[in-house]
N, C-alpha and C positions, 0 to 999 in steps of 0.2 A: 505843327503842320497837319492840316487835314485834307482827306478828299472826299468830294462830294459824290453821293450815289443817289440819285433821285431826292427824297426829302429827307434824306439821313446823311451822315458824315461819319468817316472813320479815320483814325489816326495812322501815319505812315507805317507805324509799327504792327498794328491790326493788319493793315492792307499787306504787308509783307508775310506775315503769319498765314492770312487765308490763302493768299497764292502759293506758299510753299505748301499747306496743307492739301490744296488741290492736286499740287505736281505730285504729293507722296498717295493720295487716294485713286487718282484717275490718271497714271502715267500712259496708259493706253490710249485714252483720249487725245493726250498730248502727241504721241508717237504717230498714230495713224490718222488722227482728223487733220491736225495742225501741220506734222511734218509729213503726212502721206508714207510711213515706214521708212523716210530717208533720213532721220536724224543722223547729224545734227545739222543736215540742210533742209530748206524747205524747197519744193517744187516751185519753179516759176510760174506765176500765173499764166493761165492761156485763156483762149476764147471757146472752149466747148466744154460740155460734161461727158464724162466716159464712165465705164463701170467702177473704175476705180474712185471717182469722186461719189459714187453710189455707195461705195465701202465705207468713205470717209464718213458721209452722211450717217450710216448706221452706228458708227461708233460714238458720235455724239448724240445718238439718241434722237435723230430725226425721224425714225421709224417710217421709213419709206415703205408703202405697199407696191406689189406687183405693177399695179397700174400707175402708181406715182414714178416708179422707174421708167416705165415707157413714156410718160409725160416729161420726165426730166432729160432723157435721151433723145428727145426728138430735137432736130436742128433748130437753133436759133437764128434768124436773119443776120447775116454776119456783119450788116452795118451797125445793128443794135450793139454789137460787141465792139466793132471799131470806134463808135462814138464815145465809149467810155475807156480812156487811156488806162493801161494796166498798172501805172504809177500814180493815177489819182489819187489824192490826199484829201480828206475833209477839211484839213486844216486850211488849206487853200482858197476854201469856199468862203463869200461873204457871210457874214452874221444871219442875214437873210438871203439865201441861195436861191429862192423861188425863180428868179429870172436867169441864172446861171446855166450855160450851156451844158457843162458836165452833169450839173445837179439834174437837168431836165433829161439828158441823154440816159442816165441810171435809173431815173423813174422810168423812162420807156423801157429799158430793159428788164426791169424789175415787173413792169405791169405785164409785159408779153409772158413771162414766166407764172405770174399769178393767175392769169387768165386761163390756165390749163387745169383741168379738173383735177382736183385733189391736192394742188400745190398751194398750201397756205403761206402766210407770211413767215413762219418758224421755219419750214423746209427751204423755202427760197433763200432767205437770208443765210441761213446755215451754209446752203450749196453755193451762194455768190460771194460770201465773205472769203473763201478761199481763192477766189477768182480776181477779186478786188479788195484786198485785205485791209486797205488803208481808207477805204471809202464806205463800204456796207457794213454796217453793224449788225449783229445777230439779235433778232426780235423775237425772242420765246414768251413763253406765260408770265415769267417772272418779269421781264422788261415790261409786258403789256399790262401787267398788274401795277407796278410800282412807278412808272413814267406815264401812266394814263394822265394824270392831272397836268402835267407840264407839257405833254404832247397835245392836249386839248387847248390848251391856252395858246400855244404856238399857232395853232390852226385858227383859232378866234383872232389873235392878233393879226394875222396875215390874210384874213378875209375868206379862209377855207373852210372847208367841213370836215376832212378826214383828219384825225388826229396825227401830227408828225412825229412819230416817235424817233425816227431817224434823227432829226434835228435837236430833239430832247437829249438824246444819248451823246450825239456830238458836243453839245454844249457843254455837260459835264465831263466827257473825256478830254476836251480842249483844257478845261479850267484845272484839270486833274495832271496834265502831261508832264509839268515838272517835277511834281511830288512821285509820279510813277518813274520818273527817270532815278530818283534816290533808292525807290524799291528796286529796280533792277539791278541796281548796283549790290544792294544787301542779299538779293536772290542769287547773283553771281557768287556770293562768297560761300553759299551752300555747296552740298554735293551735287551730283548730277540731276536729281530730282529739281533741285531750284534753278538750275542752269536750264533745263527744259522748258520752263515757263518765263524764264527772264528775257529771253530774245523774242517773244511773240509781239506782233503788232500792237500799236496802242489800244487800238479797238477791242481786240481780242483781251488784253489784259483787264480793260474796263469790264467787258464782259463776264469774265471769270470772278472778278471782285463783286461785281452785282450779283451774281447768282450765288456764290458763296455766303454774302452776306444775308441776304432775304432769305435763301432756300436751304444752300449746301450744307450748312452745319447740321441741319437736320435730316438730310436725304439718307 
C-alpha cells in the first residue's frame, strides 16, 4: 500500500517513519503551532487572528515581519469568516469545486488576506489552516515546487489561469486518507512524540509528509 505525494509515492511504513521523525525533531512546532500550547487538546477554530496566532506562525517558520503582523491582525469582514463554516471539510466538496459555495467563500476569505501587503500564500495558508483545519492546506515552497505541474493542469482543465494548488493537494490527501488511518494507528502505538502527530487533521498530516519526503530529511 502506498501514498501519493505529488509525482512520487511512499509506502505506509515510510510514511509512518517520516511522521515519527518529524514529531521527534520538531515537537515544539507540533506543541505550539498545531496545539497552541494546549496539548493534548487543540483550540477550537475561531473567526479572528490574535497575537497568539502570530506566535503559532513564528514557530512554523512563517517568518512574519512587524508589518505582516499588523496586516494579519487587521480585522477581516465578519461575513467572510461566517461564509466558511469552521467544520468545512475538503472531502465534502465535489471533484471540481469551482461552483461550490464553500469553495467560493474560502477563496474570498483567502483573497482578502492575500490582498494585504506582505501576506503571501505561505503565510496566509499557515495562518488560515489552524482556523479551518479540514479545508485549507498549507502551501509553502515545497508544495509550490512539487505540485506545480498538477496545479497547472487542474487550472487548464477548468479553464482557469492561476495554478490550483489547493485542489492538487486535496486530490492526493483524499486518495491517501485510508492509508493515513493505518499510519495513525501505528503512530499511536509509539511514545508521546508519535501521539503528538497521530491526531492531527488529515491535511496537516499530508503537509508534513510532503515536507519531510521532499525536503525535511535534508533540513
